[in-house]
C-alpha positions in Angstrom: 189.6 -27.6 24.5 191.4 -27.7 27.9 190.3 -30.4 30.4 190.3 -29.7 34.1 191.7 -32.7 36.1 190.6 -32.8 39.7 192.9 -34.3 42.3 191.5 -37.4 44.3 191.2 -35.1 47.3 189.0 -32.6 45.4 187.0 -35.4 43.8 186.2 -36.8 47.3 185.4 -33.4 48.5 183.1 -32.8 45.6 181.3 -36.1 46.1 181.0 -35.4 49.8 179.5 -32.0 49.2 176.9 -33.4 46.8 176.0 -36.1 49.3 175.6 -33.5 52.1 173.6 -31.3 49.8 171.2 -34.3 49.1 170.8 -34.8 52.9 170.1 -31.1 53.5 167.6 -31.1 50.7 165.8 -34.2 52.2 165.9 -32.6 55.7 164.4 -29.4 54.5 161.6 -31.1 52.5 160.7 -33.1 55.6 160.7 -30.0 57.8 158.4 -28.1 55.3 155.7 -30.8 55.5 155.3 -31.0 51.7 153.8 -33.8 49.6 155.5 -35.7 46.8 153.9 -36.9 43.6 154.4 -39.2 40.6 156.6 -42.0 41.9 157.1 -45.1 39.8 158.5 -47.9 42.0 161.6 -49.1 40.2 163.0 -51.6 42.8 162.7 -52.7 46.4 165.4 -52.0 49.0 166.8 -54.6 51.4 163.9 -54.0 53.8 161.2 -54.6 51.2 160.3 -50.9 50.7 159.5 -49.6 47.2 162.2 -47.2 45.8 161.7 -44.5 43.2 162.1 -40.8 42.3 159.4 -38.4 43.2 158.5 -34.7 42.5 158.1 -32.3 45.4 154.8 -30.3 45.5 155.4 -27.1 47.7 154.5 -23.5 47.9 158.2 -22.9 48.6 159.5 -22.2 45.1 163.0 -23.4 46.1 161.6 -26.9 46.8 158.7 -27.1 44.3 159.4 -29.5 41.4 162.6 -30.8 43.0 163.3 -34.5 42.4 164.0 -36.6 45.5 164.6 -40.3 46.2 161.8 -41.9 48.2 161.3 -45.3 49.9 157.7 -46.3 50.3 156.7 -49.2 52.6 153.8 -51.5 51.3 154.5 -50.8 47.7 156.1 -53.1 45.1 157.8 -53.2 41.7 156.0 -51.2 39.0 153.5 -49.5 41.4 152.6 -46.0 40.2 152.1 -43.9 43.4 150.4 -40.5 42.7 150.6 -38.9 46.1 152.9 -39.5 49.1 153.5 -38.0 52.5 157.1 -38.0 53.9 157.4 -39.1 57.5 161.1 -39.7 58.1 164.5 -39.1 56.5 166.9 -42.0 55.9 170.2 -40.6 54.7 169.5 -38.6 51.5 166.2 -40.5 51.0 162.7 -39.8 52.4 160.5 -42.5 53.8 157.0 -41.9 52.6 153.5 -43.1 53.3 151.5 -43.8 50.2 148.3 -41.6 50.1 147.1 -42.4 46.6 148.1 -45.2 44.2 147.4 -44.6 40.6 148.2 -47.7 38.5 148.8 -50.8 40.6 151.6 -53.2 39.7 150.8 -56.3 37.8 152.6 -58.2 40.5 150.4 -56.9 43.3 147.6 -59.2 44.5 144.1 -57.8 44.8 143.4 -55.8 47.9 140.6 -58.1 49.0 143.1 -61.1 48.8 145.3 -59.6 51.5 144.5 -61.7 54.5 145.6 -59.4 57.3 143.3 -56.4 58.0 146.2 -54.6 59.8 148.7 -55.0 56.9 148.3 -51.4 55.6 149.6 -49.9 58.9 151.3 -52.7 60.9 155.1 -52.9 60.7 155.2 -56.7 61.3 154.9 -57.8 57.7 156.2 -56.0 54.6 155.3 -58.2 51.6 151.7 -59.4 51.9 150.9 -57.6 48.7 152.9 -60.1 46.7 152.2 -63.7 45.9 154.3 -65.9 48.2 155.8 -68.4 45.6 155.2 -67.9 41.9 157.5 -69.0 39.2 156.0 -67.0 36.4 155.9 -63.6 38.0 157.6 -61.4 40.7 156.9 -63.0 44.1 158.1 -62.9 47.7 160.5 -65.8 47.1 161.9 -64.4 43.9 162.6 -61.0 45.5 164.0 -62.5 48.7 166.4 -64.8 46.8 167.6 -61.8 44.7 168.1 -59.8 48.0 170.3 -62.6 49.5 172.4 -62.8 46.3 172.8 -59.0 46.2 174.0 -59.0 49.8 176.5 -61.8 49.4 177.5 -61.2 45.7 178.5 -64.9 45.3 181.0 -65.8 42.6 180.0 -67.9 39.6 181.7 -71.0 41.0 179.6 -71.2 44.1 176.9 -73.8 44.2 173.7 -71.9 44.9 170.8 -74.2 45.8 167.2 -73.3 45.0 165.5 -71.4 47.8 163.6 -73.7 50.2 160.2 -72.1 50.8 158.3 -72.2 54.1 156.0 -75.2 54.7 153.3 -72.9 56.0 152.9 -69.2 55.3 150.3 -68.4 58.0 150.3 -69.0 61.7 153.9 -70.2 61.6 155.7 -68.2 64.3 156.3 -69.9 67.6 157.1 -66.6 69.4 155.5 -63.2 69.3 155.6 -60.1 71.4 153.0 -57.4 71.5 153.3 -54.0 73.3 150.9 -52.0 75.5 150.3 -48.4 74.8 147.8 -45.6 75.4 147.2 -42.1 74.2 146.4 -38.9 76.0 142.7 -39.6 75.9 143.2 -42.9 77.8 142.5 -45.1 74.8 144.3 -48.5 75.2 146.3 -50.2 72.5 147.8 -53.7 72.5 149.6 -54.7 69.3 152.7 -54.2 67.1 154.6 -51.1 66.1 153.5 -49.1 63.0 155.5 -49.4 59.8 156.5 -45.8 60.3 158.9 -46.9 62.9 157.7 -44.4 65.6 156.4 -45.3 69.0 152.8 -45.7 67.8 151.3 -49.1 68.5 148.8 -50.5 66.0 146.0 -52.2 67.9 145.9 -55.8 66.8 143.0 -58.1 67.4 144.4 -61.0 65.3 147.8 -61.7 63.9 147.9 -64.0 60.8 151.5 -65.1 61.3 151.0 -66.0 65.0 149.3 -69.2 66.1 145.5 -68.9 66.3 145.5 -69.3 70.1 147.7 -66.1 70.4 144.9 -64.0 68.8 142.4 -65.4 71.3 144.8 -64.6 74.1 145.2 -61.0 72.9 141.4 -60.6 73.0 141.4 -62.0 76.6 144.2 -59.7 77.7 142.7 -56.7 76.2 139.4 -57.3 78.0 141.3 -57.9 81.2 143.1 -54.6 80.8 139.8 -52.7 80.4 138.7 -54.1 83.7 141.9 -52.8 85.4 142.6 -49.4 83.7 144.5 -48.3 86.8 147.4 -50.4 85.3 148.9 -48.0 82.8 151.0 -48.6 79.8 154.7 -48.0 80.4 156.2 -44.8 78.9 160.0 -45.4 78.5 161.2 -41.8 78.3 159.2 -40.8 81.4 159.8 -44.1 83.2 156.2 -44.2 84.3 153.4 -46.9 84.0 153.5 -50.6 84.5 152.5 -52.6 81.5 155.3 -53.0 78.9 154.5 -56.0 76.6 153.2 -59.6 76.5 155.3 -62.4 75.0 153.8 -65.7 73.7 155.7 -68.9 73.1 153.9 -71.7 71.2 154.3 -75.4 72.3 153.4 -79.0 71.3 150.2 -78.8 73.3 148.2 -76.3 75.5 150.2 -77.3 78.5 153.5 -76.4 76.7 152.3 -72.9 75.8 154.0 -70.0 77.7 152.7 -66.4 78.3 154.8 -63.8 79.9 153.5 -60.3 80.9 156.4 -57.9 81.0 156.0 -55.2 83.6 158.0 -52.2 84.9 158.6 -52.6 88.6 156.4 -50.0 90.3 155.3 -49.1 93.9 151.9 -48.0 92.7 148.8 -49.1 94.6 147.5 -50.8 91.4 150.5 -53.1 91.4 150.1 -53.8 95.1 146.7 -55.3 94.6 146.4 -59.1 93.9 142.9 -58.8 92.3 144.3 -58.1 88.8 146.6 -61.2 89.0 143.8 -63.5 90.0 141.6 -62.1 87.2 144.5 -62.4 84.7 144.9 -66.1 85.6 141.2 -66.8 85.2 141.3 -65.1 81.7 144.1 -67.2 80.4 144.0 -70.5 82.2 142.4 -72.4 79.3 144.8 -71.0 76.7 148.2 -71.8 78.0 150.1 -74.1 80.4 152.2 -71.4 82.0 151.6 -67.8 82.9 154.2 -65.7 84.6 155.2 -62.1 85.2 158.6 -60.6 84.5 159.4 -57.4 86.4 162.0 -55.0 85.0 163.7 -53.1 87.8 165.2 -49.8 86.7 167.1 -47.7 89.2 169.3 -44.7 88.6 173.0 -45.5 88.6 172.2 -49.2 89.0 172.2 -52.0 86.4 168.8 -53.1 85.2 167.6 -56.3 86.9 164.7 -58.7 86.4 162.4 -60.7 88.7 160.0 -63.5 87.8 156.7 -64.3 89.4 154.9 -67.5 88.3 151.1 -67.3 88.4 150.7 -70.9 87.2 152.8 -73.5 85.4 156.6 -73.4 85.1 159.3 -71.3 83.4 160.3 -74.4 81.3 158.5 -76.0 78.5 159.0 -79.0 76.1 159.3 -79.5 72.4 160.3 -82.2 69.9 162.0 -82.2 66.5 161.9 -85.1 64.0 164.9 -85.4 61.7 165.1 -88.5 59.4 162.5 -90.3 61.6 164.7 -89.7 64.6 163.0 -88.0 67.6 164.9 -85.1 69.2 163.1 -84.0 72.4 164.2 -80.8 74.1 163.4 -78.3 76.8 163.4 -74.5 76.6 162.4 -71.4 78.4 160.7 -68.2 77.3 164.0 -66.4 76.8 165.7 -69.3 75.0 166.5 -68.7 71.4 164.7 -71.0 69.0 164.2 -70.7 65.2 160.9 -68.7 65.0 159.3 -71.1 62.5 158.9 -74.5 64.2 158.2 -76.4 61.0 161.4 -75.1 59.3 163.7 -75.9 62.3 164.3 -79.5 61.2 164.7 -78.3 57.6 167.6 -75.9 58.6 169.3 -78.5 60.7 168.9 -81.2 58.0 170.8 -78.9 55.6 173.6 -78.3 58.1 173.9 -82.1 58.7 174.1 -82.7 54.9 176.9 -80.2 54.5 178.9 -82.0 57.2 178.1 -85.5 55.9 179.2 -84.7 52.4 182.6 -83.7 53.8 183.2 -86.4 56.4 185.8 -88.2 54.2 187.9 -85.0 54.4 187.8 -84.9 58.2 189.3 -87.0 60.9 187.6 -90.2 62.0 186.1 -88.5 65.1 185.8 -84.8 64.2 185.0 -82.1 66.7 182.2 -79.8 65.6 181.9 -76.4 67.4 178.4 -74.9 67.7 178.8 -71.2 68.5 175.9 -69.0 69.6 174.3 -72.4 70.3 171.2 -71.3 72.3 169.7 -74.5 73.8 172.0 -76.6 71.7 169.6 -77.9 69.0 172.0 -77.8 66.0 174.7 -79.7 67.9 172.1 -82.0 69.4 170.8 -82.9 65.9 174.3 -83.6 64.7 175.1 -86.0 67.5 171.9 -87.9 66.9 172.4 -88.3 63.1 176.3 -88.4 62.8 177.5 -90.6 65.7 181.2 -90.1 65.0 181.0 -86.3 65.7 181.4 -84.7 69.1 180.1 -81.3 69.9 181.5 -78.2 71.7 178.7 -75.6 72.3 179.3 -72.0 73.4 176.4 -69.8 74.6 176.4 -66.7 76.7 172.8 -66.8 78.2 172.8 -68.8 81.5 169.3 -70.1 81.1 170.0 -71.4 77.6 173.2 -73.1 78.8 171.2 -74.9 81.5 168.6 -76.0 78.9 171.4 -77.2 76.5 173.0 -79.4 79.1 169.6 -80.9 80.0 168.9 -81.5 76.3 172.1 -83.4 75.6 171.4 -85.5 78.7 167.7 -86.0 77.8 168.9 -87.4 74.4 171.6 -89.5 76.1 174.5 -88.0 74.1 176.0 -86.0 77.0 179.2 -88.0 76.7 179.8 -86.5 73.2 179.0 -82.9 74.1 180.6 -80.1 76.1 178.6 -76.9 76.8 180.4 -73.7 77.8 178.8 -70.5 79.1 180.7 -67.7 77.4 180.3 -65.0 74.8 181.3 -66.5 71.4 182.5 -63.0 70.2 185.0 -62.6 73.0 188.6 -63.9 73.1 188.0 -65.7 76.3 185.9 -68.3 74.4 188.2 -68.8 71.4 190.3 -71.5 73.1 187.2 -73.7 73.5 186.9 -74.4 69.7 190.6 -74.2 68.7 190.7 -78.0 68.0 187.4 -78.1 66.1 187.5 -79.1 62.4 184.1 -77.7 61.7 182.7 -74.5 63.3 179.0 -73.7 63.0 177.9 -70.1 63.7 174.3 -68.9 64.0 174.9 -65.3 65.4 172.3 -62.6 66.1 171.4 -60.2 63.3 174.4 -58.0 64.0 176.8 -60.7 62.9 180.1 -62.2 64.1 181.8 -59.1 65.5 185.3 -60.0 66.7 184.8 -63.7 66.0 185.2 -63.2 62.3 188.9 -62.2 62.7 189.5 -65.1 65.1 188.0 -67.6 62.6 190.0 -66.2 59.7 193.2 -66.9 61.6 192.1 -70.3 62.9 193.0 -73.9 61.9 189.3 -74.7 61.3 188.7 -76.7 58.1 185.1 -75.6 57.5 182.8 -72.9 58.7 179.1 -73.3 58.3 177.4 -69.9 58.7 173.7 -69.8 59.4 172.3 -66.3 59.3 168.9 -64.5 59.4 170.5 -61.3 58.1 172.3 -61.7 54.7 173.6 -58.1 54.9 175.7 -58.7 58.0 176.6 -62.2 56.7 178.0 -60.6 53.5 180.1 -58.2 55.6 181.4 -61.1 57.7 182.3 -63.2 54.7 184.4 -60.4 53.4 186.5 -60.6 56.6 187.0 -64.4 56.2 189.5 -63.9 53.4 191.3 -67.2 54.2 188.1 -69.1 53.4 186.3 -69.8 50.2 182.5 -70.1 49.9 181.5 -73.4 48.4 177.7 -73.6 48.7 174.8 -71.3 49.5 171.4 -72.5 50.7 168.6 -69.8 51.0 165.7 -70.9 53.3 162.6 -68.9 53.9 161.2 -69.2 57.4 159.8 -65.7 57.5 156.9 -65.5 55.0 155.5 -62.0 54.2 158.5 -60.3 55.8 161.8 -59.1 54.2 163.8 -61.5 56.2 165.4 -64.7 54.9 167.6 -67.4 56.4 170.7 -68.3 54.5 173.3 -71.0 55.0 176.8 -71.0 53.5 179.7 -73.3 53.9 183.3 -72.1 53.6 186.5 -74.1 53.4 189.9 -73.0 54.6 192.1 -72.3 51.6 195.4 -72.6 53.4 197.4 -75.1 51.4 198.1 -77.3 54.4 194.5 -77.9 55.1 193.6 -78.3 51.5 196.3 -80.9 51.1 195.2 -82.7 54.2 191.6 -82.8 53.0 192.7 -84.1 49.6 194.8 -87.0 51.2 191.9 -88.0 53.4 189.6 -88.1 50.4 192.1 -90.3 48.5 192.3 -92.6 51.6 188.5 -92.9 51.7 188.3 -93.7 48.0 191.1 -96.3 47.7 191.5 -97.7 51.2 
């Protein structure tokens, strides 16, 4: 028998053709508006959606009985879904809405045990159908831990700590944003986006992951809007309307709570009236300490600008952390970055502190620690309060956050051991700021480190502590840090009922010069 050997170019061409064929098949199925049947959920993808293979039901004989890969939100491992409706294509897969579930998974909690009445259509949470933390069966924590490991693919010699679960699983978020919307009939909606990912807003009267007072404020704002229907929901692609969204920030007390109504700048008569503002103040005055408006000004061929108008209170609020019985007071603004789970903030910072403390003997007597993407400076602030020999260099690109960070170091009387720079941590202009640091802490946005990864990899930094809310981008960044070796991994869940997970890793510089220096310092600490 004669074997046919394909060249690498032909093999790549063949694989590419099959991939394109799968995409075209998925595109055609979606266009036809068919249904899909008999899907057993075999796994969950990185966004918490059930994955399986379904059978197309169609009058088109070319499509009927075709097998296609589907991803189904709100389903879990071992669910048997009898009927599905595709609503979007993702690569060669189809995103589908479950129409009829046959046999439910043994891991699924009973329908009447799902706390949120909006879960079936809201895109805010993905995993409420699973128990939060269960050792004897598939749960949110078990899946999220597997998801982190799959993204990072840690080697066997890395110390992987047990996942730290959230202290509270309901009403834990300190910041929420809800959008205004309306349909052609004039029906008003105030809530979160649908899980289908389109522009449809699910009307929310109570959110179970937000503080209780936020749900009360939503009811008040919805009633206020009904009294002033001339204020219309903003439509982005038409650039018409006024009301965009409302943002809530929780605080220590009522006086520390912030509410911001986000508006599109408009010259309409409705906006010119002051009656709606007075009525809005009266509706919310007992629920928060500060209420203000933020106008977004969009003009053709001009950069977008913003303008604030305070109705009552101030733009700044106060908070307080407690780490090892040490109080860490701080100030922040609505736009300032804070970890979204207030109760888990000190837990995350405590883990970072422990990682540094356990390696102090391998650092100089007064090590410089760089805190990049520092926000209002809480990680660096916590370190200076607990480890007095450390000094901090903070880098943050948002001017308001930089102002808050400087105030926070001063408020805690550690400003003599901290420098705060306003710059973009991903740009070369900021790299000289941390060149003398022995430890660099990064807590980047979900997109990851960008150009900073290459700069870190070529640096003289001894340790990098990477705090991430997106293990996928974290895994990609770690692959670029080839001169570093991952030593420990600490998964922390501060996002119950969602597919998101916080993860901390510490990496050491494998350059022999730094390894030798750390070894000599450890010997000195042990024997001298």
